[in-house]
ROKOLDREN-619991 format. One record per atom (N, C-alpha, C): residue number from 1; x, y, z. Coordinates in nm, 3 decimals. Example, Ala and Ser with C-alpha at 12.3 -4.5 7.8 and 13.67 -1.06 7.14 Angstrom:
# residues 2
1  1.319  -0.569  0.780
1  1.230  -0.450  0.780
1  1.320  -0.330  0.780
2  1.285  -0.225  0.708
2  1.367  -0.106  0.714
2  1.290  0.003  0.787
//
This chain:
# residues 249
1  13.717  5.034  8.658
1  13.588  5.086  8.566
1  13.606  4.956  8.509
2  13.492  4.918  8.440
2  13.467  4.750  8.380
2  13.516  4.801  8.258
3  13.575  4.727  8.153
3  13.641  4.777  8.038
3  13.550  4.645  7.931
4  13.517  4.658  7.809
4  13.458  4.596  7.750
4  13.601  4.583  7.656
5  13.653  4.417  7.615
5  13.778  4.400  7.555
5  13.749  4.315  7.465
6  13.866  4.331  7.379
6  13.888  4.206  7.230
6  13.918  4.102  7.290
7  13.958  4.056  7.412
7  14.043  3.941  7.404
7  14.009  3.820  7.375
8  13.868  3.814  7.440
8  13.799  3.689  7.435
8  13.783  3.649  7.290
9  13.775  3.528  7.232
9  13.712  3.514  7.095
9  13.607  3.569  7.057
10  13.565  3.637  6.973
10  13.453  3.680  6.926
10  13.388  3.655  6.811
11  13.268  3.714  6.759
11  13.247  3.675  6.614
11  13.295  3.734  6.523
12  13.426  3.818  6.576
12  13.524  3.856  6.472
12  13.627  3.805  6.458
13  13.663  3.715  6.537
13  13.761  3.628  6.554
13  13.910  3.677  6.617
14  13.855  3.772  6.670
14  13.952  3.863  6.795
14  14.040  3.735  6.899
15  14.159  3.727  6.888
15  14.243  3.624  6.942
15  14.256  3.691  7.102
16  14.283  3.578  7.225
16  14.296  3.593  7.338
16  14.392  3.668  7.384
17  14.440  3.754  7.460
17  14.559  3.798  7.494
17  14.636  3.671  7.580
18  14.801  3.695  7.583
18  14.841  3.601  7.667
18  14.802  3.590  7.802
19  14.843  3.476  7.867
19  14.792  3.446  7.994
19  14.882  3.587  8.099
20  14.995  3.607  8.064
20  15.095  3.695  8.137
20  15.034  3.825  8.163
21  14.987  3.876  8.016
21  14.911  3.997  8.008
21  14.820  3.989  8.093
22  14.682  3.897  8.071
22  14.575  3.901  8.161
22  14.608  3.932  8.308
23  14.722  3.832  8.363
23  14.730  3.809  8.463
23  14.815  3.997  8.522
24  14.855  4.038  8.463
24  14.913  4.177  8.462
24  14.789  4.288  8.491
25  14.680  4.248  8.407
25  14.574  4.311  8.384
25  14.474  4.328  8.514
26  14.486  4.187  8.593
26  14.414  4.155  8.692
26  14.502  4.235  8.819
27  14.620  4.219  8.834
27  14.658  4.295  8.940
27  14.682  4.466  8.945
28  14.672  4.476  8.775
28  14.638  4.631  8.790
28  14.495  4.655  8.859
29  14.410  4.617  8.782
29  14.233  4.630  8.838
29  14.259  4.629  8.971
30  14.301  4.517  9.054
30  14.314  4.509  9.215
30  14.351  4.615  9.233
31  14.472  4.684  9.223
31  14.541  4.789  9.298
31  14.444  4.931  9.252
32  14.397  4.925  9.143
32  14.320  5.043  9.158
32  14.184  5.009  9.224
33  14.120  4.914  9.234
33  14.000  4.873  9.335
33  14.041  4.933  9.488
34  14.146  4.874  9.516
34  14.234  4.927  9.649
34  14.243  5.061  9.660
35  14.240  5.144  9.556
35  14.295  5.324  9.581
35  14.138  5.359  9.550
36  14.055  5.267  9.512
36  13.924  5.347  9.517
36  13.848  5.307  9.677
37  13.886  5.209  9.702
37  13.817  5.179  9.830
37  13.888  5.246  9.965
38  14.036  5.276  9.922
38  14.048  5.368  10.049
38  14.076  5.553  10.020
39  14.017  5.561  9.918
39  13.993  5.689  9.880
39  13.832  5.714  9.897
40  13.748  5.616  9.857
40  13.604  5.646  9.925
40  13.582  5.638  10.054
41  13.703  5.519  10.140
41  13.662  5.534  10.258
41  13.722  5.686  10.330
42  13.808  5.727  10.326
42  13.819  5.893  10.334
42  13.718  6.012  10.324
43  13.673  6.011  10.193
43  13.570  6.059  10.164
43  13.448  6.017  10.262
44  13.427  5.888  10.292
44  13.311  5.853  10.441
44  13.375  5.929  10.554
45  13.502  5.902  10.602
45  13.531  5.960  10.692
45  13.497  6.124  10.683
46  13.550  6.182  10.607
46  13.559  6.361  10.598
46  13.393  6.371  10.593
47  13.297  6.310  10.534
47  13.167  6.333  10.568
47  13.091  6.328  10.683
48  13.148  6.205  10.752
48  13.096  6.189  10.891
48  13.133  6.301  11.006
49  13.291  6.350  10.964
49  13.342  6.425  11.055
49  13.297  6.592  11.020
50  13.228  6.587  10.920
50  13.160  6.713  10.874
50  13.010  6.741  10.926
51  12.979  6.650  10.944
51  12.833  6.635  10.987
51  12.815  6.608  11.107
52  12.892  6.516  11.194
52  12.839  6.460  11.329
52  12.925  6.532  11.409
53  13.060  6.564  11.402
53  13.141  6.610  11.483
53  13.157  6.760  11.499
54  13.253  6.785  11.558
54  13.313  6.945  11.571
54  13.425  6.955  11.519
55  13.451  6.856  11.409
55  13.600  6.883  11.364
55  13.616  7.016  11.269
56  13.746  7.055  11.268
56  13.744  7.201  11.181
56  13.730  7.183  11.040
57  13.651  7.291  10.972
57  13.674  7.310  10.831
57  13.815  7.256  10.753
58  13.937  7.310  10.782
58  14.019  7.226  10.728
58  14.072  7.105  10.775
59  14.048  7.072  10.892
59  14.050  6.897  10.901
59  13.986  6.814  10.836
60  13.843  6.870  10.793
60  13.736  6.758  10.688
60  13.823  6.792  10.547
61  13.876  6.883  10.535
61  13.934  6.926  10.405
61  14.047  6.825  10.367
62  14.125  6.840  10.461
62  14.263  6.757  10.413
62  14.222  6.606  10.418
63  14.127  6.542  10.506
63  14.078  6.443  10.488
63  14.001  6.387  10.377
64  13.944  6.483  10.296
64  13.886  6.489  10.149
64  14.021  6.495  10.065
65  14.113  6.572  10.092
65  14.200  6.595  9.958
65  14.279  6.470  9.982
66  14.307  6.389  10.055
66  14.381  6.252  10.087
66  14.288  6.142  10.004
67  14.152  6.137  10.044
67  14.066  6.035  9.970
67  14.055  6.065  9.805
68  14.068  6.234  9.775
68  14.076  6.280  9.620
68  14.216  6.219  9.570
69  14.306  6.241  9.602
69  14.455  6.182  9.562
69  14.451  6.045  9.526
70  14.369  5.981  9.640
70  14.389  5.799  9.614
70  14.298  5.763  9.518
71  14.175  5.832  9.523
71  14.092  5.849  9.376
71  14.149  5.840  9.239
72  14.235  5.963  9.230
72  14.272  6.030  9.126
72  14.389  5.898  9.089
73  14.461  5.840  9.167
73  14.551  5.755  9.146
73  14.491  5.649  9.092
74  14.382  5.568  9.136
74  14.299  5.498  9.116
74  14.259  5.498  8.959
75  14.204  5.666  8.936
75  14.140  5.629  8.796
75  14.273  5.677  8.691
76  14.373  5.692  8.730
76  14.510  5.682  8.647
76  14.538  5.552  8.630
77  14.531  5.449  8.721
77  14.559  5.331  8.686
77  14.439  5.253  8.589
78  14.324  5.283  8.645
78  14.210  5.235  8.556
78  14.246  5.278  8.395
79  14.283  5.397  8.357
79  14.314  5.440  8.235
79  14.429  5.384  8.190
80  14.512  5.344  8.260
80  14.617  5.269  8.194
80  14.599  5.113  8.169
81  14.508  5.081  8.266
81  14.466  4.931  8.223
81  14.386  4.937  8.101
82  14.309  5.050  8.094
82  14.213  5.080  7.947
82  14.295  5.047  7.819
83  14.429  5.145  7.825
83  14.487  5.190  7.690
83  14.592  5.028  7.663
84  14.565  4.985  7.768
84  14.680  4.847  7.770
84  14.602  4.715  7.776
85  14.488  4.721  7.743
85  14.380  4.587  7.727
85  14.349  4.633  7.551
86  14.325  4.480  7.527
86  14.354  4.373  7.554
86  14.508  4.303  7.519
87  14.613  4.412  7.535
87  14.744  4.379  7.526
87  14.817  4.328  7.393
88  14.892  4.240  7.423
88  14.977  4.187  7.273
88  14.904  4.140  7.185
89  14.757  4.102  7.198
89  14.674  4.046  7.074
89  14.626  4.176  6.984
90  14.625  4.274  7.053
90  14.606  4.390  6.995
90  14.720  4.447  6.873
91  14.832  4.406  6.919
91  14.941  4.450  6.841
91  15.080  4.519  6.906
92  15.027  4.574  7.017
92  15.132  4.598  7.109
92  15.226  4.518  7.170
93  15.361  4.556  7.186
93  15.475  4.474  7.202
93  15.541  4.549  7.354
94  15.481  4.638  7.402
94  15.539  4.684  7.555
94  15.431  4.779  7.601
95  15.428  4.818  7.751
95  15.347  4.883  7.814
95  15.321  5.002  7.782
96  15.206  5.073  7.737
96  15.205  5.201  7.703
96  15.119  5.298  7.792
97  15.157  5.393  7.798
97  15.136  5.487  7.882
97  15.006  5.619  7.830
98  14.989  5.601  7.707
98  14.880  5.675  7.612
98  14.821  5.589  7.493
99  14.725  5.588  7.431
99  14.669  5.543  7.335
99  14.542  5.654  7.316
100  14.529  5.662  7.191
100  14.418  5.748  7.157
100  14.297  5.673  7.078
101  14.195  5.623  7.158
101  14.018  5.531  7.115
101  13.947  5.587  7.135
102  13.920  5.707  7.086
102  13.782  5.781  7.114
102  13.671  5.676  7.041
103  13.698  5.599  6.965
103  13.540  5.506  6.946
103  13.545  5.397  7.029
104  13.620  5.392  7.162
104  13.609  5.273  7.204
104  13.518  5.335  7.339
105  13.417  5.279  7.411
105  13.363  5.334  7.518
105  13.441  5.292  7.626
106  13.506  5.216  7.658
106  13.587  5.212  7.767
106  13.703  5.330  7.785
107  13.754  5.348  7.664
107  13.864  5.473  7.666
107  13.766  5.588  7.701
108  13.694  5.633  7.647
108  13.621  5.792  7.676
108  13.597  5.734  7.816
109  13.514  5.638  7.887
109  13.465  5.662  8.001
109  13.621  5.671  8.098
110  13.707  5.594  8.103
110  13.867  5.604  8.172
110  13.907  5.760  8.156
111  13.897  5.814  8.064
111  13.967  5.918  8.057
111  13.859  6.062  8.119
112  13.742  6.052  8.107
112  13.664  6.104  8.162
112  13.644  6.128  8.320
113  13.659  5.975  8.372
113  13.706  5.957  8.514
113  13.848  6.007  8.523
114  13.929  5.991  8.455
114  14.037  6.020  8.506
114  14.042  6.185  8.508
115  13.947  6.275  8.411
115  13.948  6.437  8.411
115  13.886  6.452  8.536
116  13.765  6.398  8.581
116  13.700  6.416  8.692
116  13.762  6.428  8.818
117  13.852  6.315  8.826
117  13.940  6.285  8.970
117  13.999  6.385  8.982
118  14.070  6.449  8.841
118  14.198  6.564  8.887
118  14.121  6.686  8.919
119  14.019  6.702  8.845
119  13.936  6.823  8.864
119  13.917  6.838  9.016
120  13.852  6.713  9.080
120  13.783  6.729  9.217
120  13.920  6.737  9.309
121  14.033  6.735  9.291
121  14.183  6.745  9.336
121  14.187  6.876  9.343
122  14.150  6.969  9.231
122  14.167  7.109  9.220
122  14.077  7.195  9.318
123  13.927  7.108  9.305
123  13.835  7.152  9.389
123  13.917  7.162  9.555
124  13.953  7.031  9.608
124  13.988  7.022  9.718
124  14.099  7.081  9.781
125  14.192  7.115  9.701
125  14.290  7.209  9.723
125  14.229  7.352  9.758
126  14.158  7.378  9.657
126  14.107  7.549  9.676
126  14.009  7.524  9.808
127  13.969  7.448  9.832
127  13.883  7.433  9.971
127  13.979  7.464  10.083
128  14.114  7.464  10.072
128  14.171  7.484  10.199
128  14.194  7.626  10.208
129  14.133  7.704  10.108
129  14.181  7.847  10.108
129  14.073  7.906  10.227
130  14.143  8.004  10.316
130  14.064  8.049  10.443
130  14.039  8.212  10.389
131  13.929  8.278  10.416
131  13.874  8.406  10.390
131  13.829  8.431  10.230
132  13.754  8.336  10.200
132  13.729  8.375  10.070
132  13.538  8.426  10.061
133  13.551  8.484  9.948
133  13.402  8.556  9.974
133  13.337  8.424  9.886
134  13.199  8.472  9.877
134  13.102  8.361  9.835
134  13.119  8.373  9.690
135  13.163  8.460  9.626
135  13.169  8.475  9.481
135  13.301  8.370  9.462
136  13.395  8.392  9.530
136  13.551  8.333  9.516
136  13.524  8.205  9.556
137  13.451  8.150  9.681
137  13.412  8.008  9.704
137  13.341  7.982  9.544
138  13.257  8.001  9.522
138  13.174  7.934  9.401
138  13.284  7.930  9.277
139  13.339  7.986  9.264
139  13.460  8.001  9.146
139  13.582  7.893  9.142
140  13.628  7.907  9.282
140  13.720  7.816  9.273
140  13.735  7.677  9.357
141  13.572  7.698  9.445
141  13.591  7.572  9.513
141  13.469  7.473  9.422
142  13.342  7.556  9.429
142  13.200  7.529  9.365
142  13.191  7.482  9.218
143  13.282  7.580  9.129
143  13.288  7.534  9.012
143  13.333  7.433  8.930
144  13.468  7.373  9.005
144  13.549  7.261  8.983
144  13.458  7.131  9.037
145  13.425  7.162  9.137
145  13.325  7.059  9.216
145  13.212  6.996  9.095
146  13.172  7.096  9.049
146  13.040  7.099  8.945
146  13.104  7.036  8.822
147  13.228  7.061  8.795
147  13.277  6.985  8.662
147  13.315  6.876  8.688
148  13.347  6.835  8.780
148  13.428  6.673  8.808
148  13.321  6.592  8.852
149  13.172  6.641  8.881
149  13.064  6.576  8.901
149  12.992  6.544  8.730
150  13.022  6.618  8.695
150  12.969  6.637  8.552
150  13.064  6.519  8.483
151  13.182  6.500  8.504
151  13.250  6.436  8.418
151  13.224  6.285  8.482
152  13.205  6.283  8.599
152  13.199  6.142  8.677
152  13.048  6.095  8.611
153  12.974  6.158  8.627
153  12.840  6.148  8.550
153  12.812  6.068  8.398
154  12.916  6.153  8.324
154  12.896  6.099  8.202
154  13.003  5.959  8.167
155  13.108  6.017  8.256
155  13.180  5.828  8.241
155  13.114  5.739  8.272
156  13.039  5.750  8.407
156  12.954  5.633  8.499
156  12.851  5.560  8.413
157  12.793  5.669  8.295
157  12.666  5.656  8.216
157  12.736  5.559  8.094
158  12.853  5.617  8.044
158  12.917  5.521  7.962
158  12.950  5.395  8.003
159  13.014  5.390  8.111
159  13.052  5.273  8.183
159  12.938  5.166  8.189
160  12.771  5.213  8.230
160  12.704  5.177  8.222
160  12.629  5.084  8.079
161  12.612  5.177  8.002
161  12.609  5.147  7.858
161  12.688  5.032  7.831
162  12.801  5.014  7.849
162  12.884  4.933  7.792
162  12.887  4.790  7.864
163  12.867  4.800  7.968
163  12.876  4.662  8.065
163  12.703  4.604  8.006
164  12.637  4.695  7.971
164  12.474  4.627  7.966
164  12.483  4.553  7.821
165  12.581  4.559  7.779
165  12.588  4.512  7.598
165  12.737  4.405  7.603
166  12.811  4.433  7.692
166  12.931  4.368  7.703
166  12.973  4.249  7.827
167  12.950  4.287  7.934
167  12.948  4.221  8.031
167  12.904  4.088  8.053
168  12.970  3.946  8.099
168  12.938  3.823  8.091
168  13.018  3.767  8.247
169  12.931  3.693  8.318
169  12.748  3.730  8.307
169  12.676  3.851  8.349
170  12.548  3.865  8.276
170  12.472  3.975  8.270
170  12.519  4.089  8.360
171  12.529  4.010  8.505
171  12.480  4.103  8.641
171  12.599  4.023  8.707
172  12.740  4.027  8.667
172  12.844  3.987  8.725
172  12.893  4.110  8.786
173  13.033  4.094  8.834
173  13.087  4.200  8.925
173  13.151  4.349  8.832
174  13.150  4.308  8.686
174  13.150  4.459  8.622
174  13.040  4.503  8.632
175  12.906  4.452  8.606
175  12.805  4.502  8.585
175  12.750  4.592  8.773
176  12.820  4.550  8.825
176  12.772  4.613  8.968
176  12.866  4.706  9.006
177  12.943  4.725  8.978
177  13.100  4.808  8.980
177  13.040  4.946  8.906
178  12.993  4.923  8.786
178  12.938  5.039  8.699
178  12.838  5.126  8.757
179  12.695  4.994  8.796
179  12.581  5.028  8.840
179  12.630  5.109  8.975
180  12.663  5.063  9.040
180  12.708  5.129  9.211
180  12.773  5.255  9.169
181  12.885  5.280  9.089
181  12.956  5.385  9.103
181  12.869  5.452  9.015
182  12.812  5.448  8.938
182  12.662  5.577  8.871
182  12.571  5.614  9.007
183  12.533  5.527  9.054
183  12.457  5.589  9.180
183  12.550  5.696  9.263
184  12.685  5.655  9.303
184  12.769  5.738  9.369
184  12.757  5.867  9.301
185  12.787  5.858  9.161
185  12.783  5.967  9.071
185  12.701  6.059  9.104
186  12.584  6.036  9.092
186  12.459  6.087  9.117
186  12.453  6.190  9.240
187  12.480  6.082  9.354
187  12.494  6.155  9.496
187  12.583  6.251  9.509
188  12.683  6.261  9.423
188  12.801  6.344  9.430
188  12.723  6.478  9.368
189  12.658  6.451  9.264
189  12.638  6.564  9.212
189  12.513  6.630  9.282
190  12.422  6.559  9.371
190  12.328  6.626  9.456
190  12.410  6.683  9.557
191  12.525  6.636  9.626
191  12.567  6.709  9.740
191  12.665  6.884  9.656
192  12.683  6.858  9.580
192  12.779  6.970  9.462
192  12.653  7.053  9.480
193  12.556  7.049  9.413
193  12.411  7.144  9.393
193  12.392  7.208  9.515
194  12.423  7.136  9.628
194  12.366  7.161  9.791
194  12.464  7.269  9.812
195  12.587  7.240  9.754
195  12.697  7.322  9.831
195  12.722  7.445  9.785
196  12.649  7.455  9.683
196  12.674  7.645  9.629
196  12.666  7.758  9.725
197  12.752  7.828  9.725
197  12.712  7.928  9.848
197  12.662  8.032  9.766
198  12.552  8.067  9.851
198  12.470  8.203  9.823
198  12.525  8.351  9.864
199  12.524  8.426  9.751
199  12.587  8.571  9.760
199  12.522  8.629  9.891
200  12.397  8.628  9.879
200  12.310  8.705  9.987
200  12.342  8.646  10.161
201  12.387  8.500  10.177
201  12.371  8.472  10.287
201  12.524  8.447  10.350
202  12.601  8.411  10.211
202  12.759  8.371  10.235
202  12.764  8.226  10.303
203  12.677  8.140  10.293
203  12.633  8.012  10.319
203  12.623  7.913  10.236
204  12.625  7.777  10.228
204  12.570  7.683  10.115
204  12.407  7.664  10.124
205  12.372  7.619  10.016
205  12.201  7.600  9.999
205  12.178  7.524  10.120
206  12.239  7.405  10.119
206  12.200  7.304  10.234
206  12.329  7.241  10.283
207  12.380  7.246  10.358
207  12.495  7.220  10.421
207  12.485  7.042  10.433
208  12.397  7.017  10.539
208  12.308  6.879  10.569
208  12.306  6.818  10.438
209  12.243  6.847  10.402
209  12.203  6.761  10.235
209  12.349  6.733  10.178
210  12.442  6.857  10.161
210  12.576  6.822  10.102
210  12.649  6.710  10.164
211  12.660  6.690  10.322
211  12.723  6.616  10.371
211  12.664  6.475  10.370
212  12.512  6.466  10.381
212  12.451  6.341  10.367
212  12.462  6.257  10.229
213  12.454  6.379  10.100
213  12.505  6.314  10.021
213  12.610  6.261  9.948
214  12.755  6.341  10.022
214  12.892  6.297  9.986
214  12.919  6.182  10.049
215  12.843  6.134  10.186
215  12.866  5.987  10.290
215  12.797  5.906  10.155
216  12.678  5.919  10.120
216  12.594  5.817  10.055
216  12.679  5.775  9.940
217  12.725  5.918  9.850
217  12.801  5.894  9.724
217  12.933  5.815  9.745
218  12.996  5.814  9.862
218  13.134  5.781  9.904
218  13.099  5.640  9.944
219  13.000  5.603  10.012
219  12.971  5.429  10.014
219  12.921  5.366  9.913
220  12.886  5.459  9.801
220  12.815  5.373  9.705
220  13.014  5.358  9.623
221  13.102  5.431  9.581
221  13.241  5.373  9.551
221  13.274  5.316  9.597
222  13.264  5.328  9.726
222  13.358  5.209  9.809
222  13.276  5.091  9.821
223  13.194  5.072  9.775
223  13.108  4.911  9.769
223  13.150  4.889  9.588
224  13.138  5.002  9.504
224  13.211  4.969  9.371
224  13.358  4.928  9.366
225  13.444  4.988  9.432
225  13.579  4.939  9.452
225  13.582  4.797  9.505
226  13.481  4.769  9.577
226  13.487  4.650  9.660
226  13.476  4.527  9.525
227  13.335  4.560  9.439
227  13.272  4.477  9.351
227  13.401  4.491  9.250
228  13.459  4.597  9.215
228  13.603  4.606  9.107
228  13.676  4.509  9.131
229  13.718  4.475  9.250
229  13.799  4.341  9.287
229  13.782  4.229  9.236
230  13.677  4.223  9.184
230  13.638  4.054  9.132
230  13.608  4.067  8.998
231  13.628  4.178  8.911
231  13.635  4.200  8.782
231  13.754  4.145  8.698
232  13.746  4.080  8.636
232  13.845  4.021  8.534
232  13.836  4.063  8.394
233  13.945  4.032  8.340
233  13.929  4.128  8.166
233  13.875  4.036  8.094
234  13.827  3.886  8.122
234  13.778  3.794  8.066
234  13.621  3.760  8.096
235  13.598  3.872  8.207
235  13.448  3.872  8.284
235  13.370  4.000  8.143
236  13.441  4.082  8.124
236  13.433  4.174  8.025
236  13.452  4.192  7.881
237  13.354  4.099  7.827
237  13.426  4.065  7.670
237  13.334  4.126  7.582
238  13.352  4.179  7.438
238  13.275  4.217  7.351
238  13.366  4.194  7.220
239  13.274  4.225  7.118
239  13.362  4.274  6.992
239  13.349  4.366  6.924
240  13.488  4.384  6.839
240  13.513  4.519  6.807
240  13.399  4.606  6.739
241  13.330  4.522  6.695
241  13.246  4.559  6.610
241  13.126  4.671  6.722
242  13.086  4.604  6.813
242  12.976  4.617  6.869
242  12.986  4.658  7.036
243  13.070  4.607  7.092
243  13.061  4.666  7.266
243  13.155  4.780  7.270
244  13.259  4.801  7.202
244  13.381  4.890  7.209
244  13.303  5.022  7.163
245  13.234  5.035  7.083
245  13.195  5.156  7.017
245  13.058  5.215  7.029
246  13.060  5.354  7.047
246  12.899  5.443  7.119
246  12.797  5.386  7.007
247  12.686  5.402  7.060
247  12.606  5.343  6.971
247  12.460  5.317  7.075
248  12.349  5.324  7.012
248  12.212  5.319  7.132
248  12.231  5.166  7.162
249  12.170  5.183  7.307
249  12.173  5.055  7.375
249  12.069  4.956  7.297
//
């Protein structure tokens, strides 16, 4: 996830973080990008297996779960990168594992993404259960899926709003990362809606739409992960008074 930082010198005189701190942020960002690419790749594989092969439900669920865990690790890394940016210039003297910054768009977006990723893990673990009724499936599998998709959508919209105001250049890697990931979040929501299990039939609304939308969303997240590899802290810069705080576009 691209971040609006106070590292670059701005209208309010914010100082630039130390080069070593920027290097650490860049390395963390690339590790996060790798997690997202690998996690998305497993989702692509899971969707292909579910739609185009005779692979069993449990096998597909295990593939999805592997991707979900990788994605959750990436989201955790993205959150750590957010709370530690812009580094020593913000007064921090050591690595932080938590910071409360609700007035920062990047912090809100990263926290929602992290929450959504871990809720997805609950959904994916529950999907391994066999012999569930339609109501149990909707409560244990579909409901966490919808919650995770909603958190992803809100997180993605905040990221898009952020890069529209803060990214430099205007359509650089940070912009593409946010926009492509939001497209993936929309497709994941479509998949979740199509995967609702009806009581009358005991089957999803449309399993083919669910599989293809999952595949499309995973491809978007994979492309977003590739774009994120090229994002640098200096490439997403804003001022404390504008880019970091939620407000009208």
